N, CA, C and O atoms as CSV, one atom per row, in Angstrom:
chain,resi,resn,atom,element,x,y,z
A,1,MET,N,N,-4.015,-1.059,2.238
A,1,MET,CA,C,-3.864,-0.217,1.046
A,1,MET,C,C,-3.538,-1.112,-0.139
A,1,MET,O,O,-2.702,-2.010,-0.037
A,2,ASP,N,N,-4.189,-0.869,-1.242
A,2,ASP,CA,C,-3.933,-1.575,-2.482
A,2,ASP,C,C,-2.773,-0.864,-3.176
A,2,ASP,O,O,-2.923,0.274,-3.620
A,3,LYS,N,N,-1.627,-1.522,-3.274
A,3,LYS,CA,C,-0.410,-0.881,-3.815
A,3,LYS,C,C,-0.566,-0.452,-5.273
A,3,LYS,O,O,-0.038,0.586,-5.672
A,4,GLU,N,N,-1.292,-1.248,-6.074
A,4,GLU,CA,C,-1.385,-0.908,-7.495
A,4,GLU,C,C,-2.239,0.333,-7.732
A,4,GLU,O,O,-1.849,1.207,-8.506
A,5,THR,N,N,-3.375,0.421,-7.092
A,5,THR,CA,C,-4.247,1.565,-7.327
A,5,THR,C,C,-4.043,2.665,-6.299
A,5,THR,O,O,-4.602,3.754,-6.432
A,6,LYS,N,N,-3.237,2.385,-5.263
A,6,LYS,CA,C,-2.974,3.350,-4.212
A,6,LYS,C,C,-4.263,3.850,-3.576
A,6,LYS,O,O,-4.426,5.043,-3.322
A,7,THR,N,N,-5.170,2.923,-3.324
A,7,THR,CA,C,-6.427,3.223,-2.666
A,7,THR,C,C,-6.380,2.676,-1.246
A,7,THR,O,O,-5.953,1.543,-1.022
A,8,ILE,N,N,-6.818,3.478,-0.299
A,8,ILE,CA,C,-6.934,2.972,1.061
A,8,ILE,C,C,-8.412,2.850,1.414
A,8,ILE,O,O,-9.261,3.544,0.855
A,9,GLU,N,N,-8.696,1.960,2.344
A,9,GLU,CA,C,-10.051,1.786,2.857
A,9,GLU,C,C,-10.009,1.877,4.370
A,9,GLU,O,O,-9.187,1.224,5.013
A,10,LEU,N,N,-10.890,2.683,4.937
A,10,LEU,CA,C,-11.025,2.808,6.380
A,10,LEU,C,C,-12.449,2.471,6.771
A,10,LEU,O,O,-13.400,2.845,6.083
A,11,GLU,N,N,-12.589,1.765,7.876
A,11,GLU,CA,C,-13.918,1.402,8.356
A,11,GLU,C,C,-14.345,2.336,9.486
A,11,GLU,O,O,-13.550,2.680,10.361
A,12,PHE,N,N,-15.600,2.732,9.449
A,12,PHE,CA,C,-16.197,3.596,10.458
A,12,PHE,C,C,-17.535,2.999,10.891
A,12,PHE,O,O,-18.052,2.072,10.266
A,13,GLN,N,N,-18.083,3.551,11.977
A,13,GLN,CA,C,-19.440,3.215,12.399
A,13,GLN,C,C,-20.145,4.512,12.770
A,13,GLN,O,O,-19.569,5.367,13.443
A,14,VAL,N,N,-21.393,4.658,12.332
A,14,VAL,CA,C,-22.181,5.860,12.616
A,14,VAL,C,C,-22.491,5.922,14.110
A,14,VAL,O,O,-22.895,4.933,14.722
A,15,ARG,N,N,-22.291,7.105,14.673
A,15,ARG,CA,C,-22.610,7.355,16.078
A,15,ARG,C,C,-23.903,8.165,16.151
A,15,ARG,O,O,-24.195,8.962,15.260
A,16,ASP,N,N,-24.669,7.955,17.214
A,16,ASP,CA,C,-25.987,8.591,17.337
A,16,ASP,C,C,-25.951,10.110,17.216
A,16,ASP,O,O,-26.859,10.702,16.632
A,17,TYR,N,N,-24.915,10.749,17.759
A,17,TYR,CA,C,-24.883,12.217,17.737
A,17,TYR,C,C,-24.606,12.782,16.348
A,17,TYR,O,O,-24.642,13.999,16.164
A,18,GLU,N,N,-24.330,11.921,15.364
A,18,GLU,CA,C,-24.085,12.389,13.998
A,18,GLU,C,C,-25.371,12.473,13.172
A,18,GLU,O,O,-25.339,12.850,12.000
A,19,LEU,N,N,-26.493,12.122,13.785
A,19,LEU,CA,C,-27.771,12.080,13.081
A,19,LEU,C,C,-28.505,13.408,13.159
A,19,LEU,O,O,-28.321,14.188,14.093
A,20,ASP,N,N,-29.342,13.645,12.156
A,20,ASP,CA,C,-30.199,14.824,12.197
A,20,ASP,C,C,-31.595,14.403,12.659
A,20,ASP,O,O,-31.789,13.262,13.077
A,21,LEU,N,N,-32.552,15.299,12.587
A,21,LEU,CA,C,-33.908,15.009,13.055
A,21,LEU,C,C,-34.588,13.887,12.275
A,21,LEU,O,O,-35.525,13.269,12.780
A,22,GLN,N,N,-34.135,13.617,11.063
A,22,GLN,CA,C,-34.727,12.555,10.245
A,22,GLN,C,C,-34.178,11.185,10.614
A,22,GLN,O,O,-34.646,10.173,10.093
A,23,GLY,N,N,-33.183,11.138,11.514
A,23,GLY,CA,C,-32.599,9.862,11.923
A,23,GLY,C,C,-31.546,9.338,10.962
A,23,GLY,O,O,-31.209,8.154,10.984
A,24,ILE,N,N,-31.025,10.227,10.112
A,24,ILE,CA,C,-29.961,9.853,9.178
A,24,ILE,C,C,-28.751,10.740,9.435
A,24,ILE,O,O,-28.865,11.789,10.069
A,25,VAL,N,N,-27.591,10.314,8.940
A,25,VAL,CA,C,-26.377,11.109,9.128
A,25,VAL,C,C,-26.552,12.462,8.446
A,25,VAL,O,O,-26.942,12.546,7.281
A,26,ASN,N,N,-26.255,13.512,9.200
A,26,ASN,CA,C,-26.329,14.862,8.671
A,26,ASN,C,C,-25.332,15.013,7.525
A,26,ASN,O,O,-24.213,14.506,7.603
A,27,ASN,N,N,-25.732,15.703,6.470
A,27,ASN,CA,C,-24.871,15.789,5.280
A,27,ASN,C,C,-23.500,16.394,5.580
A,27,ASN,O,O,-22.526,16.021,4.926
A,28,ALA,N,N,-23.388,17.296,6.526
A,28,ALA,CA,C,-22.095,17.899,6.849
A,28,ALA,C,C,-21.158,16.898,7.530
A,28,ALA,O,O,-19.939,17.033,7.426
A,29,VAL,N,N,-21.699,15.912,8.216
A,29,VAL,CA,C,-20.881,14.918,8.917
A,29,VAL,C,C,-20.073,14.085,7.922
A,29,VAL,O,O,-18.955,13.666,8.221
A,30,TYR,N,N,-20.637,13.849,6.747
A,30,TYR,CA,C,-19.909,13.083,5.739
A,30,TYR,C,C,-18.573,13.749,5.406
A,30,TYR,O,O,-17.587,13.062,5.139
A,31,GLN,N,N,-18.539,15.075,5.422
A,31,GLN,CA,C,-17.276,15.753,5.137
A,31,GLN,C,C,-16.240,15.478,6.220
A,31,GLN,O,O,-15.043,15.437,5.935
A,32,ASN,N,N,-16.690,15.288,7.467
A,32,ASN,CA,C,-15.756,14.898,8.536
A,32,ASN,C,C,-15.177,13.517,8.253
A,32,ASN,O,O,-13.975,13.303,8.411
A,33,TYR,N,N,-16.022,12.582,7.835
A,33,TYR,CA,C,-15.535,11.237,7.496
A,33,TYR,C,C,-14.489,11.320,6.384
A,33,TYR,O,O,-13.427,10.704,6.467
A,34,LEU,N,N,-14.807,12.089,5.348
A,34,LEU,CA,C,-13.906,12.204,4.203
A,34,LEU,C,C,-12.586,12.854,4.602
A,34,LEU,O,O,-11.521,12.424,4.159
A,35,GLU,N,N,-12.655,13.888,5.437
A,35,GLU,CA,C,-11.432,14.567,5.869
A,35,GLU,C,C,-10.543,13.625,6.683
A,35,GLU,O,O,-9.332,13.570,6.470
A,36,HIS,N,N,-11.143,12.894,7.604
A,36,HIS,CA,C,-10.357,11.957,8.413
A,36,HIS,C,C,-9.665,10.927,7.510
A,36,HIS,O,O,-8.499,10.596,7.723
A,37,ALA,N,N,-10.379,10.430,6.517
A,37,ALA,CA,C,-9.803,9.446,5.590
A,37,ALA,C,C,-8.647,10.055,4.789
A,37,ALA,O,O,-7.655,9.375,4.528
A,38,ARG,N,N,-8.767,11.323,4.399
A,38,ARG,CA,C,-7.662,11.969,3.671
A,38,ARG,C,C,-6.430,12.097,4.557
A,38,ARG,O,O,-5.311,11.872,4.095
A,39,HIS,N,N,-6.619,12.454,5.814
A,39,HIS,CA,C,-5.480,12.567,6.735
A,39,HIS,C,C,-4.824,11.207,6.937
A,39,HIS,O,O,-3.597,11.115,6.974
A,40,GLU,N,N,-5.615,10.158,7.067
A,40,GLU,CA,C,-5.068,8.807,7.212
A,40,GLU,C,C,-4.345,8.383,5.939
A,40,GLU,O,O,-3.316,7.709,6.002
A,41,PHE,N,N,-4.874,8.771,4.794
A,41,PHE,CA,C,-4.232,8.487,3.514
A,41,PHE,C,C,-2.826,9.075,3.495
A,41,PHE,O,O,-1.867,8.407,3.106
A,42,LEU,N,N,-2.714,10.332,3.918
A,42,LEU,CA,C,-1.405,10.980,3.966
A,42,LEU,C,C,-0.469,10.261,4.935
A,42,LEU,O,O,0.701,10.042,4.621
A,43,LYS,N,N,-0.982,9.894,6.113
A,43,LYS,CA,C,-0.158,9.180,7.101
A,43,LYS,C,C,0.380,7.875,6.535
A,43,LYS,O,O,1.546,7.540,6.740
A,44,LEU,N,N,-0.464,7.140,5.826
A,44,LEU,CA,C,-0.032,5.871,5.249
A,44,LEU,C,C,1.043,6.054,4.187
A,44,LEU,O,O,1.748,5.107,3.839
A,45,HIS,N,N,1.164,7.264,3.680
A,45,HIS,CA,C,2.218,7.585,2.714
A,45,HIS,C,C,3.389,8.306,3.376
A,45,HIS,O,O,4.234,8.880,2.689
A,46,GLY,N,N,3.441,8.277,4.707
A,46,GLY,CA,C,4.566,8.862,5.420
A,46,GLY,C,C,4.491,10.365,5.603
A,46,GLY,O,O,5.502,11.004,5.896
A,47,LEU,N,N,3.310,10.937,5.436
A,47,LEU,CA,C,3.138,12.378,5.593
A,47,LEU,C,C,2.225,12.666,6.774
A,47,LEU,O,O,1.115,12.139,6.853
A,48,ASP,N,N,2.687,13.490,7.677
A,48,ASP,CA,C,1.886,13.882,8.825
A,48,ASP,C,C,1.317,15.271,8.559
A,48,ASP,O,O,2.066,16.232,8.378
A,49,PHE,N,N,-0.008,15.373,8.535
A,49,PHE,CA,C,-0.682,16.624,8.199
A,49,PHE,C,C,-0.231,17.753,9.121
A,49,PHE,O,O,0.021,18.867,8.661
A,50,ASN,N,N,-0.129,17.473,10.422
A,50,ASN,CA,C,0.292,18.491,11.381
A,50,ASN,C,C,1.747,18.905,11.144
A,50,ASN,O,O,2.071,20.092,11.194
A,51,GLN,N,N,2.617,17.935,10.889
A,51,GLN,CA,C,4.026,18.264,10.665
A,51,GLN,C,C,4.198,19.078,9.381
A,51,GLN,O,O,5.018,19.994,9.328
A,52,LEU,N,N,3.426,18.741,8.355
A,52,LEU,CA,C,3.475,19.554,7.137
A,52,LEU,C,C,3.165,21.012,7.461
A,52,LEU,O,O,3.843,21.926,6.992
A,53,HIS,N,N,2.131,21.210,8.268
A,53,HIS,CA,C,1.747,22.576,8.651
A,53,HIS,C,C,2.876,23.264,9.420
A,53,HIS,O,O,3.206,24.419,9.151
A,54,LEU,N,N,3.459,22.549,10.375
A,54,LEU,CA,C,4.555,23.132,11.159
A,54,LEU,C,C,5.751,23.495,10.275
A,54,LEU,O,O,6.509,24.413,10.590
A,55,ASP,N,N,5.913,22.762,9.161
A,55,ASP,CA,C,6.990,23.045,8.213
A,55,ASP,C,C,6.601,24.118,7.194
A,55,ASP,O,O,7.369,24.419,6.280
A,56,GLY,N,N,5.405,24.693,7.358
A,56,GLY,CA,C,4.975,25.779,6.479
A,56,GLY,C,C,4.177,25.343,5.267
A,56,GLY,O,O,3.834,26.175,4.427
A,57,PHE,N,N,3.868,24.033,5.154
A,57,PHE,CA,C,3.099,23.524,4.018
A,57,PHE,C,C,1.677,23.202,4.456
A,57,PHE,O,O,1.466,22.598,5.508
A,58,ASP,N,N,0.706,23.606,3.648
A,58,ASP,CA,C,-0.683,23.272,3.926
A,58,ASP,C,C,-1.364,22.826,2.642
A,58,ASP,O,O,-1.182,23.421,1.579
A,59,ALA,N,N,-2.152,21.767,2.766
A,59,ALA,CA,C,-3.015,21.347,1.668
A,59,ALA,C,C,-4.401,21.886,2.014
A,59,ALA,O,O,-4.992,21.515,3.028
A,60,VAL,N,N,-4.901,22.756,1.165
A,60,VAL,CA,C,-6.144,23.461,1.432
A,60,VAL,C,C,-7.211,22.997,0.448
A,60,VAL,O,O,-6.994,23.000,-0.764
A,61,VAL,N,N,-8.366,22.597,0.979
A,61,VAL,CA,C,-9.480,22.219,0.110
A,61,VAL,C,C,-9.984,23.473,-0.583
A,61,VAL,O,O,-10.315,24.470,0.059
A,62,ILE,N,N,-10.034,23.402,-1.910
A,62,ILE,CA,C,-10.500,24.554,-2.682
A,62,ILE,C,C,-11.826,24.279,-3.385
A,62,ILE,O,O,-12.473,25.192,-3.898
A,63,ARG,N,N,-12.222,22.994,-3.400
A,63,ARG,CA,C,-13.484,22.633,-4.049
A,63,ARG,C,C,-13.876,21.246,-3.589
A,63,ARG,O,O,-13.022,20.376,-3.422
A,64,ALA,N,N,-15.165,21.039,-3.384
A,64,ALA,CA,C,-15.672,19.716,-3.014
A,64,ALA,C,C,-16.892,19.403,-3.868
A,64,ALA,O,O,-17.865,20.157,-3.886
A,65,GLU,N,N,-16.826,18.289,-4.569
A,65,GLU,CA,C,-17.972,17.788,-5.335
A,65,GLU,C,C,-18.436,16.513,-4.652
A,65,GLU,O,O,-17.707,15.522,-4.620
A,66,ILE,N,N,-19.645,16.535,-4.108
A,66,ILE,CA,C,-20.153,15.375,-3.382
A,66,ILE,C,C,-21.510,14.995,-3.956
A,66,ILE,O,O,-22.430,15.810,-4.012
A,67,ASP,N,N,-21.612,13.756,-4.377
A,67,ASP,CA,C,-22.881,13.215,-4.860
A,67,ASP,C,C,-23.411,12.250,-3.816
A,67,ASP,O,O,-22.870,11.159,-3.632
A,68,TYR,N,N,-24.478,12.662,-3.130
A,68,TYR,CA,C,-25.103,11.830,-2.109
A,68,TYR,C,C,-26.073,10.865,-2.791
A,68,TYR,O,O,-26.948,11.284,-3.548
A,69,LYS,N,N,-25.911,9.584,-2.519
A,69,LYS,CA,C,-26.739,8.559,-3.169
A,69,LYS,C,C,-27.763,7.950,-2.210
A,69,LYS,O,O,-28.936,7.817,-2.558
A,70,LYS,N,N,-27.329,7.586,-1.021
A,70,LYS,CA,C,-28.180,6.965,0.003
A,70,LYS,C,C,-27.780,7.543,1.350
A,70,LYS,O,O,-26.808,8.293,1.443
A,71,SER,N,N,-28.522,7.200,2.392
A,71,SER,CA,C,-28.232,7.706,3.731
A,71,SER,C,C,-27.755,6.601,4.656
A,71,SER,O,O,-28.139,5.440,4.519
A,72,LEU,N,N,-26.913,6.988,5.596
A,72,LEU,CA,C,-26.502,6.091,6.669
A,72,LEU,C,C,-27.346,6.387,7.900
A,72,LEU,O,O,-27.821,7.507,8.088
A,73,LYS,N,N,-27.528,5.356,8.744
A,73,LYS,CA,C,-28.318,5.487,9.969
A,73,LYS,C,C,-27.474,5.034,11.154
A,73,LYS,O,O,-26.380,4.495,10.989
A,74,SER,N,N,-27.997,5.261,12.338
A,74,SER,CA,C,-27.293,4.908,13.566
A,74,SER,C,C,-26.811,3.462,13.543
A,74,SER,O,O,-27.562,2.541,13.224
A,75,GLY,N,N,-25.539,3.291,13.889
A,75,GLY,CA,C,-24.954,1.956,13.983
A,75,GLY,C,C,-24.444,1.375,12.683
A,75,GLY,O,O,-23.735,0.369,12.702
A,76,ASP,N,N,-24.786,1.984,11.541
A,76,ASP,CA,C,-24.300,1.452,10.261
A,76,ASP,C,C,-22.772,1.444,10.243
A,76,ASP,O,O,-22.129,2.401,10.675
A,77,ARG,N,N,-22.212,0.367,9.743
A,77,ARG,CA,C,-20.771,0.280,9.504
A,77,ARG,C,C,-20.554,0.591,8.026
A,77,ARG,O,O,-21.318,0.164,7.160
A,78,PHE,N,N,-19.482,1.353,7.765
A,78,PHE,CA,C,-19.230,1.746,6.386
A,78,PHE,C,C,-17.744,1.881,6.139
A,78,PHE,O,O,-16.939,1.981,7.064
A,79,ILE,N,N,-17.407,1.880,4.861
A,79,ILE,CA,C,-16.018,1.974,4.406
A,79,ILE,C,C,-15.860,3.270,3.621
A,79,ILE,O,O,-16.687,3.608,2.774
A,80,VAL,N,N,-14.772,3.994,3.922
A,80,VAL,CA,C,-14.402,5.164,3.120
A,80,VAL,C,C,-13.179,4.776,2.302
A,80,VAL,O,O,-12.140,4.415,2.855
A,81,GLN,N,N,-13.308,4.853,0.991
A,81,GLN,CA,C,-12.186,4.575,0.090
A,81,GLN,C,C,-11.616,5.909,-0.390
A,81,GLN,O,O,-12.354,6.844,-0.700
A,82,THR,N,N,-10.286,5.972,-0.445
A,82,THR,CA,C,-9.616,7.207,-0.870
A,82,THR,C,C,-8.467,6.867,-1.812
A,82,THR,O,O,-7.660,5.979,-1.536
A,83,SER,N,N,-8.410,7.583,-2.918
A,83,SER,CA,C,-7.258,7.536,-3.816
A,83,SER,C,C,-6.978,8.975,-4.239
A,83,SER,O,O,-7.767,9.880,-3.966
A,84,VAL,N,N,-5.859,9.169,-4.899
A,84,VAL,CA,C,-5.479,10.537,-5.252
A,84,VAL,C,C,-4.911,10.570,-6.664
A,84,VAL,O,O,-4.355,9.591,-7.161
A,85,GLU,N,N,-5.070,11.724,-7.290
A,85,GLU,CA,C,-4.472,11.961,-8.599
A,85,GLU,C,C,-4.071,13.432,-8.676
A,85,GLU,O,O,-4.534,14.269,-7.901
A,86,ARG,N,N,-3.218,13.707,-9.612
A,86,ARG,CA,C,-2.779,15.081,-9.832
A,86,ARG,C,C,-3.653,15.693,-10.916
A,86,ARG,O,O,-4.025,15.029,-11.883
A,87,GLU,N,N,-3.976,16.980,-10.736
A,87,GLU,CA,C,-4.691,17.711,-11.780
A,87,GLU,C,C,-3.951,19.023,-12.021
A,87,GLU,O,O,-3.890,19.891,-11.151
A,88,GLY,N,N,-3.402,19.143,-13.199
A,88,GLY,CA,C,-2.648,20.345,-13.511
A,88,GLY,C,C,-1.373,20.431,-12.685
A,88,GLY,O,O,-0.883,19.428,-12.165
A,89,ARG,N,N,-0.853,21.628,-12.575
A,89,ARG,CA,C,0.425,21.837,-11.895
A,89,ARG,C,C,0.272,22.013,-10.391
A,89,ARG,O,O,1.180,21.675,-9.632
A,90,LEU,N,N,-0.870,22.540,-9.953
A,90,LEU,CA,C,-1.003,22.921,-8.550
A,90,LEU,C,C,-2.047,22.145,-7.749
A,90,LEU,O,O,-2.124,22.310,-6.531
A,91,LYS,N,N,-2.838,21.317,-8.392
A,91,LYS,CA,C,-3.942,20.673,-7.673
A,91,LYS,C,C,-3.728,19.178,-7.475
A,91,LYS,O,O,-3.123,18.483,-8.291
A,92,ILE,N,N,-4.256,18.729,-6.348
A,92,ILE,CA,C,-4.370,17.308,-6.046
A,92,ILE,C,C,-5.862,17.023,-5.919
A,92,ILE,O,O,-6.600,17.808,-5.324
A,93,VAL,N,N,-6.303,15.899,-6.478
A,93,VAL,CA,C,-7.700,15.513,-6.362
A,93,VAL,C,C,-7.786,14.215,-5.575
A,93,VAL,O,O,-7.198,13.200,-5.949
A,94,PHE,N,N,-8.532,14.271,-4.477
A,94,PHE,CA,C,-8.808,13.070,-3.701
A,94,PHE,C,C,-10.135,12.509,-4.185
A,94,PHE,O,O,-11.174,13.159,-4.065
A,95,ASN,N,N,-10.095,11.305,-4.730
A,95,ASN,CA,C,-11.308,10.612,-5.150
A,95,ASN,C,C,-11.746,9.731,-3.990
A,95,ASN,O,O,-10.998,8.863,-3.541
A,96,GLN,N,N,-12.955,9.957,-3.514
A,96,GLN,CA,C,-13.410,9.239,-2.333
A,96,GLN,C,C,-14.823,8.700,-2.547
A,96,GLN,O,O,-15.630,9.276,-3.277
A,97,LYS,N,N,-15.088,7.583,-1.888
A,97,LYS,CA,C,-16.450,7.083,-1.870
A,97,LYS,C,C,-16.707,6.392,-0.553
A,97,LYS,O,O,-15.799,5.870,0.094
A,98,ILE,N,N,-17.966,6.405,-0.175
A,98,ILE,CA,C,-18.412,5.744,1.043
A,98,ILE,C,C,-19.408,4.672,0.637
A,98,ILE,O,O,-20.339,4.920,-0.128
A,99,GLN,N,N,-19.189,3.463,1.172
A,99,GLN,CA,C,-20.086,2.337,0.915
A,99,GLN,C,C,-20.432,1.663,2.235
A,99,GLN,O,O,-19.603,1.598,3.143
A,100,LYS,N,N,-21.658,1.161,2.338
A,100,LYS,CA,C,-22.015,0.373,3.515
A,100,LYS,C,C,-21.180,-0.895,3.516
A,100,LYS,O,O,-20.946,-1.503,2.472
A,101,LYS,N,N,-20.736,-1.281,4.695
A,101,LYS,CA,C,-19.857,-2.441,4.797
A,101,LYS,C,C,-20.588,-3.744,4.509
A,101,LYS,O,O,-20.052,-4.609,3.816
A,102,ASP,N,N,-21.794,-3.900,5.027
A,102,ASP,CA,C,-22.473,-5.190,4.928
A,102,ASP,C,C,-22.960,-5.550,3.529
A,102,ASP,O,O,-22.946,-6.724,3.156
A,103,ASP,N,N,-23.388,-4.566,2.753
A,103,ASP,CA,C,-23.939,-4.891,1.432
A,103,ASP,C,C,-23.296,-4.128,0.277
A,103,ASP,O,O,-23.674,-4.328,-0.877
A,104,GLY,N,N,-22.324,-3.253,0.571
A,104,GLY,CA,C,-21.621,-2.536,-0.489
A,104,GLY,C,C,-22.413,-1.423,-1.147
A,104,GLY,O,O,-21.971,-0.863,-2.150
A,105,ILE,N,N,-23.565,-1.093,-0.606
A,105,ILE,CA,C,-24.377,-0.023,-1.204
A,105,ILE,C,C,-23.599,1.291,-1.173
A,105,ILE,O,O,-23.041,1.676,-0.145
A,106,LEU,N,N,-23.573,1.974,-2.329
A,106,LEU,CA,C,-22.877,3.250,-2.451
A,106,LEU,C,C,-23.670,4.334,-1.731
A,106,LEU,O,O,-24.847,4.553,-2.021
A,107,ILE,N,N,-23.018,5.006,-0.796
A,107,ILE,CA,C,-23.638,6.083,-0.036
A,107,ILE,C,C,-23.324,7.436,-0.673
A,107,ILE,O,O,-24.213,8.270,-0.844
A,108,LEU,N,N,-22.062,7.643,-1.020
A,108,LEU,CA,C,-21.702,8.878,-1.718
A,108,LEU,C,C,-20.408,8.703,-2.483
A,108,LEU,O,O,-19.605,7.814,-2.199
A,109,GLN,N,N,-20.229,9.574,-3.458
A,109,GLN,CA,C,-18.971,9.697,-4.198
A,109,GLN,C,C,-18.550,11.148,-4.103
A,109,GLN,O,O,-19.383,12.053,-4.151
A,110,ALA,N,N,-17.243,11.364,-3.968
A,110,ALA,CA,C,-16.756,12.738,-3.829
A,110,ALA,C,C,-15.437,12.923,-4.557
A,110,ALA,O,O,-14.624,12.005,-4.670
A,111,LYS,N,N,-15.256,14.131,-5.043
A,111,LYS,CA,C,-13.971,14.584,-5.566
A,111,LYS,C,C,-13.630,15.823,-4.759
A,111,LYS,O,O,-14.342,16.827,-4.801
A,112,ILE,N,N,-12.530,15.737,-4.025
A,112,ILE,CA,C,-12.097,16.846,-3.188
A,112,ILE,C,C,-10.817,17.413,-3.798
A,112,ILE,O,O,-9.807,16.716,-3.899
A,113,PHE,N,N,-10.867,18.665,-4.197
A,113,PHE,CA,C,-9.742,19.329,-4.840
A,113,PHE,C,C,-8.957,20.107,-3.788
A,113,PHE,O,O,-9.531,20.866,-3.007
A,114,ALA,N,N,-7.650,19.912,-3.775
A,114,ALA,CA,C,-6.794,20.612,-2.820
A,114,ALA,C,C,-5.651,21.292,-3.559
A,114,ALA,O,O,-5.154,20.807,-4.575
A,115,ALA,N,N,-5.257,22.423,-3.015
A,115,ALA,CA,C,-4.066,23.128,-3.501
A,115,ALA,C,C,-3.091,23.198,-2.340
A,115,ALA,O,O,-3.492,23.229,-1.176
A,116,CYS,N,N,-1.822,23.223,-2.663
A,116,CYS,CA,C,-0.790,23.308,-1.625
A,116,CYS,C,C,-0.254,24.720,-1.560
A,116,CYS,O,O,-0.048,25.386,-2.575
A,117,ILE,N,N,-0.036,25.153,-0.326
A,117,ILE,CA,C,0.575,26.455,-0.127
A,117,ILE,C,C,1.779,26.280,0.797
A,117,ILE,O,O,1.788,25.419,1.677
A,118,HIS,N,N,2.774,27.102,0.580
A,118,HIS,CA,C,3.958,27.132,1.448
A,118,HIS,C,C,4.128,28.565,1.895
A,118,HIS,O,O,4.326,29.468,1.081
A,119,ASN,N,N,4.047,28.763,3.196
A,119,ASN,CA,C,4.130,30.116,3.750
A,119,ASN,C,C,3.147,31.052,3.055
A,119,ASN,O,O,3.493,32.172,2.679
A,120,ASN,N,N,1.919,30.573,2.892
A,120,ASN,CA,C,0.790,31.325,2.333
A,120,ASN,C,C,0.904,31.657,0.848
A,120,ASN,O,O,0.233,32.569,0.364
A,121,ARG,N,N,1.753,30.921,0.119
A,121,ARG,CA,C,1.861,31.118,-1.330
A,121,ARG,C,C,1.612,29.787,-2.021
A,121,ARG,O,O,2.084,28.757,-1.540
A,122,PRO,N,N,0.881,29.774,-3.144
A,122,PRO,CA,C,0.649,28.515,-3.865
A,122,PRO,C,C,1.961,27.915,-4.351
A,122,PRO,O,O,2.842,28.622,-4.841
A,123,VAL,N,N,2.075,26.605,-4.208
A,123,VAL,CA,C,3.254,25.884,-4.678
A,123,VAL,C,C,2.820,24.564,-5.291
A,123,VAL,O,O,1.725,24.069,-5.025
A,124,GLU,N,N,3.691,24.003,-6.115
A,124,GLU,CA,C,3.425,22.670,-6.628
A,124,GLU,C,C,3.494,21.685,-5.464
A,124,GLU,O,O,4.358,21.815,-4.596
A,125,PRO,N,N,2.602,20.713,-5.436
A,125,PRO,CA,C,2.559,19.753,-4.324
A,125,PRO,C,C,3.586,18.630,-4.484
A,125,PRO,O,O,3.251,17.454,-4.345
A,126,LEU,N,N,4.830,18.997,-4.775
A,126,LEU,CA,C,5.857,18.011,-5.113
A,126,LEU,C,C,6.129,17.020,-3.984
A,126,LEU,O,O,6.237,15.820,-4.238
A,127,LEU,N,N,6.242,17.491,-2.753
A,127,LEU,CA,C,6.521,16.606,-1.624
A,127,LEU,C,C,5.429,15.549,-1.483
A,127,LEU,O,O,5.716,14.362,-1.330
A,128,ILE,N,N,4.196,15.989,-1.534
A,128,ILE,CA,C,3.066,15.069,-1.389
A,128,ILE,C,C,3.011,14.103,-2.569
A,128,ILE,O,O,2.854,12.897,-2.376
A,129,LEU,N,N,3.138,14.616,-3.764
A,129,LEU,CA,C,3.064,13.771,-4.951
A,129,LEU,C,C,4.208,12.761,-4.999
A,129,LEU,O,O,4.005,11.617,-5.408
A,130,ASP,N,N,5.395,13.167,-4.588
A,130,ASP,CA,C,6.537,12.253,-4.569
A,130,ASP,C,C,6.294,11.111,-3.596
A,130,ASP,O,O,6.563,9.955,-3.921
A,131,LYS,N,N,5.793,11.418,-2.414
A,131,LYS,CA,C,5.525,10.384,-1.416
A,131,LYS,C,C,4.479,9.386,-1.903
A,131,LYS,O,O,4.486,8.224,-1.499
A,132,MET,N,N,3.592,9.838,-2.761
A,132,MET,CA,C,2.537,8.969,-3.279
A,132,MET,C,C,2.904,8.306,-4.601
A,132,MET,O,O,2.096,7.580,-5.181
A,133,GLY,N,N,4.117,8.553,-5.075
A,133,GLY,CA,C,4.548,7.953,-6.319
A,133,GLY,C,C,3.872,8.527,-7.551
A,133,GLY,O,O,3.741,7.837,-8.563
A,134,LEU,N,N,3.442,9.776,-7.481
A,134,LEU,CA,C,2.748,10.398,-8.605
A,134,LEU,C,C,3.604,11.363,-9.403
A,134,LEU,O,O,3.090,12.069,-10.271
A,135,LEU,N,N,4.885,11.406,-9.130
A,135,LEU,CA,C,5.767,12.300,-9.903
A,135,LEU,C,C,6.354,11.578,-11.094
A,135,LEU,O,O,7.117,12.168,-11.859
């Protein structure tokens, strides 16, 4: 993790079952990669997604903007970069991108908007933002 920009990078490799009939990663699979990276991002900041839920807090995706640039194929190694920022009083935005590891080619860029709820009511994401140094 880069301490100044608070960006993490995770490495993945495409598995054959993630491909569609065209031999490229199915577009829905990219959201799985992004979600896993967000959960790891939280863990690296001392937040366990499951424990938050057990404590009555949930970060819920309310919007996803994904710009697909290129496709990944079987066996490709790639990096998912994740950083976060606050938007307004109730939203957190995860800025994410996927790049091929070997040549840095941009595969996609995404902005994932999340809202926090506590016991099914919207709340300010203070716990999460504090852990990330965004307060």
